[in-house]
C-alpha positions in Angstrom: -26.6 149.4 -21.3 -26.8 147.0 -24.3 -28.9 149.6 -26.2 -26.1 152.2 -25.8 -23.5 149.7 -26.9 -25.5 148.9 -30.0 -25.9 152.6 -30.8 -22.2 153.3 -30.2 -21.1 150.4 -32.4 -23.7 151.2 -35.1 -22.7 154.9 -35.3 -19.0 154.1 -35.6 -19.6 151.5 -38.3 -22.1 153.6 -40.2 -19.7 156.5 -40.1 -16.6 154.5 -41.2 -18.3 152.3 -43.8 -21.5 154.0 -44.8 -25.1 153.0 -44.1 -25.3 150.6 -47.0 -21.9 149.1 -46.2 -22.9 147.8 -42.8 -25.3 145.0 -42.0 -27.1 144.2 -38.8 -25.1 141.0 -38.4 -21.8 143.0 -38.3 -23.3 145.4 -35.7 -24.6 142.5 -33.6 -21.2 140.8 -33.8 -19.1 143.9 -32.9 -21.5 145.0 -30.2 -21.4 141.4 -28.8 -25.2 141.2 -28.4 -27.7 138.6 -29.3 -29.9 139.1 -32.4 -33.0 139.3 -30.3 -31.3 142.0 -28.1 -30.9 144.2 -31.1 -34.5 143.6 -32.2 -35.8 144.2 -28.7 -34.5 147.8 -29.1 -34.8 148.4 -32.8 -37.4 147.0 -35.1 -35.2 147.5 -38.2 -31.9 148.8 -39.5 -33.7 152.0 -40.5 -35.0 152.5 -36.9 -31.4 152.0 -35.7 -30.2 154.6 -38.2 -32.8 157.0 -37.0 -31.8 156.6 -33.4 -28.1 156.9 -34.3 -28.7 160.2 -36.1 -30.9 161.6 -33.2 -28.2 160.6 -30.7 -25.4 162.1 -32.8 -27.4 165.3 -33.2 -27.9 165.6 -29.4 -24.2 165.2 -28.8 -23.5 167.8 -31.5 -25.7 170.5 -29.9 -24.4 169.7 -26.5 -20.9 170.0 -27.8 -21.5 173.4 -29.5 -23.4 174.8 -26.4 -20.6 173.7 -24.1 -18.0 175.6 -26.2 -19.9 178.9 -26.8 -20.1 181.8 -24.5 -23.3 183.3 -25.8 -22.6 186.6 -24.0 -19.3 187.0 -25.8 -18.9 189.7 -28.5 -19.0 187.2 -31.3 -20.6 183.9 -30.3 -21.0 183.1 -34.0 -17.2 182.9 -34.4 -17.0 180.7 -31.3 -19.6 178.4 -32.9 -17.5 178.0 -36.0 -14.4 177.3 -34.0 -16.3 174.7 -32.0 -17.6 173.1 -35.1 -14.1 172.8 -36.4 -13.1 170.9 -33.2 -16.1 168.7 -33.7 -14.9 168.0 -37.2 -11.5 167.1 -36.0 -12.7 164.6 -33.4 -16.1 163.4 -34.5 -16.7 164.1 -38.2 -13.3 163.9 -39.9 -14.8 162.0 -42.9 -17.5 164.6 -43.6 -21.2 164.9 -42.7 -22.9 161.7 -41.5 -26.3 163.5 -41.9 -25.9 164.3 -45.6 -24.6 160.7 -46.2 -27.8 159.5 -44.6 -29.9 161.7 -46.8 -28.1 160.5 -49.9 -28.5 156.8 -48.9 -32.1 157.1 -47.9 -33.6 159.7 -50.2 -36.6 158.1 -51.8 -36.5 155.1 -49.5 -37.1 156.4 -46.0 -38.8 159.7 -45.4 -38.3 159.5 -41.6 -34.5 159.5 -42.0 -34.6 162.3 -44.6 -36.8 164.3 -42.2 -34.3 163.9 -39.4 -31.5 165.2 -41.7 -33.6 168.2 -43.0 -34.7 169.1 -39.4 -31.0 169.0 -38.3 -30.0 171.3 -41.1 -32.9 173.7 -40.5 -32.0 173.8 -36.8 -28.4 174.6 -37.8 -29.6 177.6 -39.7 -31.9 178.7 -36.8 -29.0 178.4 -34.4 -26.9 180.7 -36.5 -29.8 183.1 -36.8 -30.0 183.3 -33.1 -26.2 183.9 -32.7 -26.2 186.4 -35.6 -28.9 188.4 -33.9 -26.7 188.7 -30.8 -23.7 189.7 -33.0 -25.0 192.2 -35.6 -27.4 195.1 -35.8 -28.0 194.7 -39.5 -29.1 191.7 -41.5 -28.7 188.8 -39.1 -30.5 186.4 -41.4 -27.9 187.1 -44.2 -25.0 186.5 -41.7 -26.7 183.3 -40.5 -26.9 181.9 -44.1 -23.3 182.9 -44.7 -22.1 181.1 -41.5 -24.3 178.1 -42.2 -22.7 177.8 -45.6 -19.2 178.2 -44.0 -20.0 175.3 -41.7 -21.4 173.1 -44.4 -18.5 173.9 -46.7 -16.0 173.2 -44.0 -17.7 169.9 -43.2 -17.6 168.8 -46.8 -14.1 170.0 -47.4 -12.9 168.1 -44.3 -13.1 164.8 -46.2 -10.7 166.3 -48.8 -8.2 168.4 -46.9 -8.7 167.5 -43.3 -10.6 169.3 -40.5 -7.8 171.6 -39.5 -7.3 173.1 -43.0 -11.0 173.3 -43.7 -11.6 175.0 -40.4 -8.7 177.4 -40.9 -10.1 178.6 -44.2 -13.7 178.9 -43.0 -12.5 180.9 -40.0 -10.5 183.2 -42.3 -13.6 184.0 -44.3 -15.7 184.4 -41.1 -13.2 186.9 -39.7 -13.5 188.9 -42.9 -17.3 188.8 -42.6 -17.3 189.9 -39.0 -14.4 192.4 -39.2 -16.6 195.5 -39.2 -18.9 194.3 -36.4 -16.9 195.4 -33.3 
């Protein structure tokens, strides 16, 4: 129970203030745990960051899967819509994963690997959905949709999730207009 509280508080603080802007003392204080409790679960700030990213990724995939009917005509569009909802509720300041990569590139290869693996999995996810949606070049569509998602995620920090999603969906509909 205390481990979950630490992870919850750490994720919120890392997302709101950045990885470098938050120290373990602040996490300990806001999670209302003893220092030893944190260290019993996490050997370092970096191990906590790794676990936060892994947990966030699991929630993201569960969220997408729960919003997509893979048997629908265009599950790839549903994935983009679901991602837009995720942005609105969970990622309104942009991509936590890319922020981690920027903060830890050259310093912590494990964190960078978690981020790269997440992004590779995103592309693979869209490849699977594209194969269900198109007869032609599914890989090309997967790259296009991955770029739409990444672009919408980045643009969210500037124009908000609703507007970024609206524009990415408009492009996606054009890309898929000749599929049905």
